[in-house]
DSSP file (Angstrom, degrees, kcal/mol; ACC not computed):
  #  RESIDUE AA STRUCTURE BP1 BP2  ACC     N-H-->O    O-->H-N    N-H-->O    O-->H-N    TCO  KAPPA ALPHA  PHI   PSI    X-CA   Y-CA   Z-CA
    1    1 A M              0   0    0      0, 0.0     0, 0.0     0, 0.0     0, 0.0   0.000 360.0 360.0 360.0 127.2   -7.3   12.6  -16.4
    2    2 A A        -     0   0    0      1,-0.1     0, 0.0     0, 0.0     0, 0.0  -0.279 360.0 -98.3 -69.2 155.6   -3.5   12.4  -16.2
    3    3 A N        -     0   0    0      1,-0.1    -1,-0.1     3,-0.0     2,-0.1  -0.506  40.6-113.9 -61.3 133.9   -1.4    9.8  -18.0
    4    4 A P        -     0   0    0      0, 0.0    -1,-0.1     0, 0.0     2,-0.0  -0.436  38.8 -98.7 -68.5 154.1   -0.4    6.9  -15.9
    5    5 A Q        -     0   0    0      1,-0.1     2,-0.1    -2,-0.1     3,-0.0  -0.308  38.9-104.6 -71.4 158.1    3.3    6.6  -15.2
    6    6 A S     >  -     0   0    0      1,-0.1     4,-2.5    -3,-0.1     3,-0.3  -0.474  29.6-113.7 -75.0 153.6    5.4    4.2  -17.3
    7    7 A A  H  > S+     0   0    0      1,-0.2     4,-2.6     2,-0.2     5,-0.2   0.892 118.6  51.5 -52.6 -42.6    6.5    1.0  -15.6
    8    8 A D  H  > S+     0   0    0      1,-0.2     4,-2.2     2,-0.2    -1,-0.2   0.830 110.2  49.0 -68.3 -33.6   10.1    2.1  -15.8
    9    9 A A  H  > S+     0   0    0     -3,-0.3     4,-2.4     2,-0.2     5,-0.2   0.892 112.3  49.0 -73.0 -37.5    9.3    5.5  -14.1
   10   10 A Y  H  X S+     0   0    0     -4,-2.5     4,-2.5     2,-0.2    -2,-0.2   0.959 112.3  46.4 -65.9 -47.3    7.3    3.8  -11.4
   11   11 A I  H  X S+     0   0    0     -4,-2.6     4,-2.3    -5,-0.2    -2,-0.2   0.925 112.2  51.6 -62.0 -39.9   10.1    1.3  -10.7
   12   12 A A  H  X S+     0   0    0     -4,-2.2     4,-1.4     2,-0.2    -1,-0.2   0.911 111.8  46.4 -61.5 -42.0   12.7    4.1  -10.6
   13   13 A S  H  X S+     0   0    0     -4,-2.4     4,-1.7     1,-0.2    -1,-0.2   0.896 112.2  50.7 -68.6 -35.0   10.7    6.2   -8.2
   14   14 A R  H  X S+     0   0    0     -4,-2.5     4,-2.6    -5,-0.2    -2,-0.2   0.893 107.5  53.2 -65.7 -40.8   10.1    3.2   -6.0
   15   15 A E  H  X S+     0   0    0     -4,-2.3     4,-1.8     1,-0.2    -1,-0.2   0.787 107.9  51.3 -67.9 -28.0   13.8    2.3   -5.9
   16   16 A E  H  X S+     0   0    0     -4,-1.4     4,-1.8     2,-0.2    -1,-0.2   0.846 110.6  47.9 -74.7 -35.0   14.7    5.8   -4.8
   17   17 A L  H  X S+     0   0    0     -4,-1.7     4,-2.5     2,-0.2    -2,-0.2   0.908 112.7  48.6 -70.8 -42.5   12.2    5.6   -2.0
   18   18 A I  H  X S+     0   0    0     -4,-2.6     4,-2.3     1,-0.2     5,-0.2   0.934 111.2  50.4 -60.3 -46.0   13.5    2.2   -0.9
   19   19 A A  H  X S+     0   0    0     -4,-1.8     4,-2.0     1,-0.2    -1,-0.2   0.873 110.5  48.9 -62.2 -40.3   17.0    3.5   -1.0
   20   20 A A  H  X S+     0   0    0     -4,-1.8     4,-2.1     2,-0.2    -1,-0.2   0.883 110.8  51.2 -67.4 -39.2   16.1    6.5    1.1
   21   21 A A  H  X S+     0   0    0     -4,-2.5     4,-2.1     2,-0.2    -2,-0.2   0.872 110.3  49.8 -67.5 -34.6   14.3    4.2    3.6
   22   22 A E  H  X S+     0   0    0     -4,-2.3     4,-2.1     2,-0.2    -2,-0.2   0.902 110.3  49.8 -67.5 -41.4   17.3    1.9    3.9
   23   23 A A  H  X S+     0   0    0     -4,-2.0     4,-2.5     2,-0.2    -2,-0.2   0.884 108.2  53.5 -63.6 -38.6   19.6    4.8    4.5
   24   24 A A  H  X S+     0   0    0     -4,-2.1     4,-2.5     2,-0.2    -2,-0.2   0.904 109.3  47.0 -62.9 -44.4   17.4    6.1    7.2
   25   25 A T  H  X S+     0   0    0     -4,-2.1     4,-1.7     2,-0.2    -2,-0.2   0.917 112.0  52.4 -64.6 -38.5   17.3    2.8    9.1
   26   26 A D  H  X S+     0   0    0     -4,-2.1     4,-0.6     1,-0.2    -2,-0.2   0.941 112.6  43.3 -60.5 -47.8   21.0    2.6    8.7
   27   27 A D  H  < S+     0   0    0     -4,-2.5    -2,-0.2     1,-0.2    -1,-0.2   0.863 119.2  44.6 -66.5 -34.8   21.5    6.1   10.1
   28   28 A W  H  X S+     0   0    0     -4,-2.5     4,-2.5    -5,-0.2     5,-0.3   0.732  91.2  81.8 -81.8 -21.2   19.0    5.5   12.9
   29   29 A S  H  X S+     0   0    0     -4,-1.7     4,-2.4     1,-0.2    29,-0.3   0.901  94.6  41.0 -59.1 -52.8   20.0    2.1   14.1
   30   30 A T  H  X S+     0   0    0     -4,-0.6     4,-2.6     2,-0.2     5,-0.2   0.939 118.4  44.4 -67.4 -45.5   23.0    3.1   16.4
   31   31 A P  H  > S+     0   0    0      0, 0.0     4,-2.3     0, 0.0    -1,-0.2   0.905 115.8  50.0 -70.7 -30.0   21.3    6.3   18.1
   32   32 A L  H  X S+     0   0    0     -4,-2.5     4,-3.0     2,-0.2    -2,-0.2   0.953 111.3  49.0 -63.3 -46.6   18.0    4.2   18.5
   33   33 A R  H  X S+     0   0    0     -4,-2.4     4,-2.2    -5,-0.3     5,-0.2   0.924 112.3  47.5 -57.9 -49.8   19.9    1.4   20.1
   34   34 A R  H  X S+     0   0    0     -4,-2.6     4,-2.0     1,-0.2    -1,-0.2   0.919 114.0  46.3 -58.1 -46.6   21.7    3.7   22.5
   35   35 A T  H  X S+     0   0    0     -4,-2.3     4,-2.5    -5,-0.2    -2,-0.2   0.879 111.4  53.8 -65.0 -39.5   18.5    5.5   23.5
   36   36 A M  H  X S+     0   0    0     -4,-3.0     4,-2.1     1,-0.2    -2,-0.2   0.930 111.2  42.3 -63.8 -45.2   16.7    2.2   24.0
   37   37 A V  H  X S+     0   0    0     -4,-2.2     4,-2.3     2,-0.2    -1,-0.2   0.866 113.9  52.2 -75.4 -34.3   19.2    0.7   26.4
   38   38 A R  H  X S+     0   0    0     -4,-2.0     4,-2.4    -5,-0.2    -1,-0.2   0.916 112.2  47.3 -61.9 -43.0   19.6    4.0   28.3
   39   39 A A  H  X S+     0   0    0     -4,-2.5     4,-2.6     1,-0.2    -2,-0.2   0.921 113.3  48.0 -62.2 -42.5   15.7    4.1   28.7
   40   40 A L  H  X S+     0   0    0     -4,-2.1     4,-1.6     2,-0.2    -2,-0.2   0.879 110.2  50.8 -66.6 -39.4   15.6    0.5   29.8
   41   41 A A  H  <>S+     0   0    0     -4,-2.3     5,-2.9     2,-0.2     4,-0.3   0.937 113.2  46.7 -65.9 -44.9   18.4    1.0   32.3
   42   42 A M  H ><5S+     0   0    0     -4,-2.4     3,-1.5     1,-0.2    -2,-0.2   0.924 111.9  51.8 -62.5 -44.1   16.5    4.1   33.7
   43   43 A R  H 3<5S+     0   0    0     -4,-2.6    -1,-0.2     1,-0.3    -2,-0.2   0.840 112.3  44.9 -56.5 -35.4   13.3    2.2   33.8
   44   44 A N  T 3<5S-     0   0    0     -4,-1.6    -1,-0.3    -3,-0.2    -2,-0.2   0.308 115.7-112.1-100.2  10.4   14.8   -0.6   35.7
   45   45 A G  T < 5 +     0   0    0     -3,-1.5     2,-0.3    -4,-0.3    -3,-0.2   0.766  63.0 153.7  71.5  28.0   16.7    1.7   38.2
   46   46 A E      < -     0   0    0     -5,-2.9    -1,-0.2    -6,-0.2    -2,-0.1  -0.703  38.7-156.9 -87.4 137.7   20.2    0.8   36.8
   47   47 A S  S    S+     0   0    0     -2,-0.3     2,-0.3     1,-0.1    -1,-0.1   0.772  83.3  25.3 -88.9 -27.1   22.9    3.4   37.3
   48   48 A D  S    S-     0   0    0     -7,-0.1    -1,-0.1    -6,-0.0    -2,-0.0  -0.845  93.5-100.4-122.4 162.5   24.8    1.9   34.2
   49   49 A V        -     0   0    0     -2,-0.3     5,-0.1    -3,-0.1   -11,-0.1  -0.798  42.6-116.6 -89.1 121.0   23.8    0.0   31.3
   50   50 A P    >   -     0   0    0      0, 0.0     3,-1.8     0, 0.0     4,-0.4  -0.289  17.8-124.9 -55.7 137.8   24.4   -3.7   31.7
   51   51 A A  G >  S+     0   0    0      1,-0.3     3,-1.6     2,-0.2     4,-0.2   0.833 109.1  60.1 -49.6 -41.5   27.0   -5.2   29.2
   52   52 A E  G >  S+     0   0    0      1,-0.3     3,-1.1     2,-0.2    -1,-0.3   0.778  97.4  59.7 -64.0 -26.2   24.5   -7.9   28.1
   53   53 A W  G X  S+     0   0    0     -3,-1.8     3,-1.5     1,-0.2    -1,-0.3   0.610  82.7  82.6 -82.7  -8.2   22.1   -5.2   27.0
   54   54 A L  G <  S+     0   0    0     -3,-1.6    -1,-0.2    -4,-0.4    -2,-0.2   0.637  84.0  60.9 -65.7 -13.9   24.6   -3.8   24.5
   55   55 A T  G <  S+     0   0    0     -3,-1.1    -1,-0.3    -4,-0.2    -2,-0.2   0.537  76.7 115.4 -93.3  -3.4   23.6   -6.5   22.0
   56   56 A I    <   +     0   0    0     -3,-1.5     2,-0.3    -4,-0.1   -19,-0.1  -0.451  44.7 169.8 -66.0 136.0   20.0   -5.1   21.9
   57   57 A A        -     0   0    0     -2,-0.1   -27,-0.1   -21,-0.1    -2,-0.0  -0.996  38.9 -97.1-147.3 151.6   19.3   -3.8   18.4
   58   58 A A        -     0   0    0     -2,-0.3     2,-0.7   -29,-0.3   -25,-0.0  -0.389  28.1-146.8 -61.1 140.5   16.3   -2.6   16.3
   59   59 A K        -     0   0    0     -2,-0.0     2,-0.1   -30,-0.0    -1,-0.1  -0.871  23.5-155.8-110.5  95.4   14.9   -5.3   14.1
   60   60 A W        -     0   0    0     -2,-0.7     2,-0.3     1,-0.1   -35,-0.0  -0.401  10.5-126.4 -75.6 145.2   13.9   -3.2   11.0
   61   61 A R        -     0   0    0     -2,-0.1    -1,-0.1     1,-0.1     0, 0.0  -0.650  41.3 -92.0 -85.2 146.0   11.2   -4.3    8.6
   62   62 A S    >   -     0   0    0     -2,-0.3     3,-1.4     1,-0.2    -1,-0.1  -0.360  25.2-141.1 -61.4 131.3   12.2   -4.4    5.0
   63   63 A P  T 3  S+     0   0    0      0, 0.0    -1,-0.2     0, 0.0   -42,-0.1   0.530  93.9  81.9 -72.3  -4.1   11.5   -1.0    3.2
   64   64 A M  T 3  S+     0   0    0      1,-0.2     2,-0.8   -46,-0.1   -46,-0.1   0.837  88.7  56.5 -67.7 -32.2   10.4   -3.1    0.2
   65   65 A Y  S <  S-     0   0    0     -3,-1.4     2,-0.4     2,-0.1    -1,-0.2  -0.870  78.7-159.9-111.5 104.4    7.0   -3.6    1.9
   66   66 A L        +     0   0    0     -2,-0.8     2,-0.2    -3,-0.1     3,-0.1  -0.688  21.8 156.7 -87.4 133.5    5.3   -0.3    2.7
   67   67 A S     >  -     0   0    0     -2,-0.4     4,-1.4     1,-0.1     5,-0.1  -0.753  29.9-171.6-160.2 108.7    2.6   -0.4    5.3
   68   68 A C  H  > S+     0   0    0     -2,-0.2     4,-1.9     1,-0.2     5,-0.2   0.847  94.7  56.4 -72.0 -35.4    1.3    2.3    7.5
   69   69 A R  H  > S+     0   0    0      1,-0.2     4,-2.0     2,-0.2    -1,-0.2   0.898 102.2  53.2 -61.9 -41.5   -0.7   -0.2    9.4
   70   70 A A  H  > S+     0   0    0      1,-0.2     4,-1.6     2,-0.2    -1,-0.2   0.881 109.4  51.3 -61.0 -40.3    2.3   -2.3   10.3
   71   71 A G  H  X S+     0   0    0     -4,-1.4     4,-2.0     1,-0.2    -1,-0.2   0.893 109.9  49.3 -65.7 -39.6    4.0    0.9   11.7
   72   72 A R  H  X S+     0   0    0     -4,-1.9     4,-1.9     1,-0.2    -1,-0.2   0.869 107.3  53.2 -68.6 -34.4    1.0    1.7   13.8
   73   73 A R  H  X S+     0   0    0     -4,-2.0     4,-1.8     2,-0.2    -1,-0.2   0.857 108.2  52.8 -68.8 -32.6    0.8   -1.8   15.2
   74   74 A G  H  X S+     0   0    0     -4,-1.6     4,-1.0     2,-0.2    -2,-0.2   0.934 110.0  47.0 -68.3 -42.5    4.5   -1.5   16.2
   75   75 A V  H  <>S+     0   0    0     -4,-2.0     5,-1.9     1,-0.2     3,-0.4   0.869 112.7  49.1 -60.1 -39.3    3.9    1.7   18.0
   76   76 A E  H ><5S+     0   0    0     -4,-1.9     3,-1.7     1,-0.2    -1,-0.2   0.837 103.1  62.8 -71.6 -31.9    0.8    0.2   19.7
   77   77 A A  H 3<5S+     0   0    0     -4,-1.8    -1,-0.2     1,-0.3    -2,-0.2   0.758 102.3  49.4 -67.3 -29.7    2.8   -2.8   20.7
   78   78 A V  T 3<5S-     0   0    0     -4,-1.0    -1,-0.3    -3,-0.4    -2,-0.2   0.287 127.5 -95.0 -98.0  14.6    5.1   -0.7   22.8
   79   79 A G  T < 5S+     0   0    0     -3,-1.7     2,-1.1     1,-0.2    -3,-0.2   0.557  81.4 129.8  95.7  11.2    2.3    1.0   24.6
   80   80 A C    > < +     0   0    0     -5,-1.9     3,-0.8     1,-0.1    -1,-0.2  -0.729  23.0 168.7 -98.2  86.2    1.7    4.2   22.7
   81   81 A R  T 3   +     0   0    0     -2,-1.1    -1,-0.1     1,-0.2    -5,-0.1   0.379  54.3  86.9 -80.5   4.5   -2.0    4.1   22.2
   82   82 A S  T 3   +     0   0    0      2,-0.1     2,-0.3    -3,-0.0    -1,-0.2   0.313  54.2 122.6 -89.3   7.9   -2.5    7.6   21.1
   83   83 A V    <   -     0   0    0     -3,-0.8     2,-0.0   -11,-0.1   -11,-0.0  -0.584  65.6-123.7 -75.5 126.3   -1.7    6.8   17.4
   84   84 A A              0   0    0     -2,-0.3    -1,-0.1     1,-0.2    -2,-0.1  -0.350 360.0 360.0 -70.7 149.8   -4.7    7.9   15.3
   85   85 A G              0   0    0     -2,-0.0    -1,-0.2   -13,-0.0    -2,-0.0   0.389 360.0 360.0 133.8 360.0   -6.3    5.2   13.2
């Protein structure tokens, strides 16, 4: 049986994971917003994105709280029922 990690090593590895998740949400926010409003405009038959839609933004969950189930619920909420689980 392997020795358990020290508390300090566990905290350090978790901080690195949280920092990576925060960086990912920062990097993805603008492209996701652009794609979301373009798709919404296409779905509604708009030739251009209405100005009031430019304030639509992703509302990211804190990466401090890891939950695969929460991610799956989010995908199901937007209508993608093919997520395994």
